[in-house]
C-alpha positions in Angstrom: 24.6 5.6 15.9 21.3 7.1 17.2 21.0 10.3 19.2 19.0 10.4 22.4 15.3 11.1 22.0 15.3 13.7 24.7 18.7 15.4 24.9 17.8 17.3 28.1 16.2 14.3 29.9 18.7 14.6 32.8 17.0 17.8 34.1 14.1 16.0 35.9 16.7 13.6 37.3 18.7 16.4 38.8 15.6 18.0 40.2 14.5 14.8 41.7 17.9 14.3 43.4 17.9 17.8 44.8 14.3 17.3 46.0 15.3 14.1 47.7 18.4 15.6 49.3 17.4 19.1 50.3 13.8 19.5 49.3 12.6 20.1 52.8 14.8 23.2 53.2 13.5 25.0 50.1 10.2 26.4 49.0 10.7 25.4 45.4 13.0 23.3 43.2 12.4 23.5 39.5 13.8 23.8 36.0 14.3 26.6 33.5 10.5 27.3 33.0 10.0 27.9 36.8 13.2 30.0 36.9 11.9 32.3 34.1 8.6 32.6 35.9 10.4 33.6 39.1 12.2 36.4 37.1 8.8 37.8 36.2 7.2 37.4 39.6 8.3 37.6 43.2 9.1 34.4 45.1 9.1 31.7 46.2 12.2 31.9 48.5 14.5 30.1 49.1 14.5 28.1 45.9 16.8 26.1 43.6 16.6 26.0 39.8 18.4 23.5 37.5 19.6 25.3 34.3 21.3 23.7 31.3 24.6 25.5 30.5 25.6 23.7 27.4 27.9 20.9 26.3 31.6 20.3 25.6 32.4 17.9 22.7 35.6 16.1 23.1 38.0 14.7 20.5 37.3 11.6 18.5 38.6 8.3 19.7 41.5 6.5 18.1 39.3 4.6 15.7 37.6 7.9 14.6 34.1 6.7 15.5 33.7 7.5 19.2 33.3 11.0 20.6 32.7 12.1 24.2 30.1 14.7 24.9 29.8 16.2 28.4 26.7 18.2 29.4 27.1 21.1 31.9 24.4 22.0 34.3 24.2 24.6 37.0 21.9 25.1 40.0 20.8 28.6 40.8 20.1 29.2 44.5 17.7 32.0 45.0 17.2 33.6 48.4 15.3 36.6 49.7 17.5 39.6 50.5 17.6 40.6 54.1 15.8 43.9 54.6 16.9 46.4 57.2 13.5 47.3 58.9 15.0 50.6 60.1 15.8 52.1 56.7 14.5 49.6 54.1 17.9 48.9 52.7 18.7 45.4 51.5 
């Protein structure tokens, strides 16, 4: 049995699907690299970032050769906090 060449190849597929479905409503849709850049800088808002969360490996099948692996992904939605112009509180 051969392993996938790019284990995280689904990330751009999820990003493309989000862009197709809600891209016009967001300033940015990206992956983990863009999310890390957002943490260092301010903006863009609103945005969505696809982040790999890990995998769950199931039990082997009855013949002992087949095993199910499920990838888990999350989408972080980032919005600008509303600022109270009277006192500057968020």
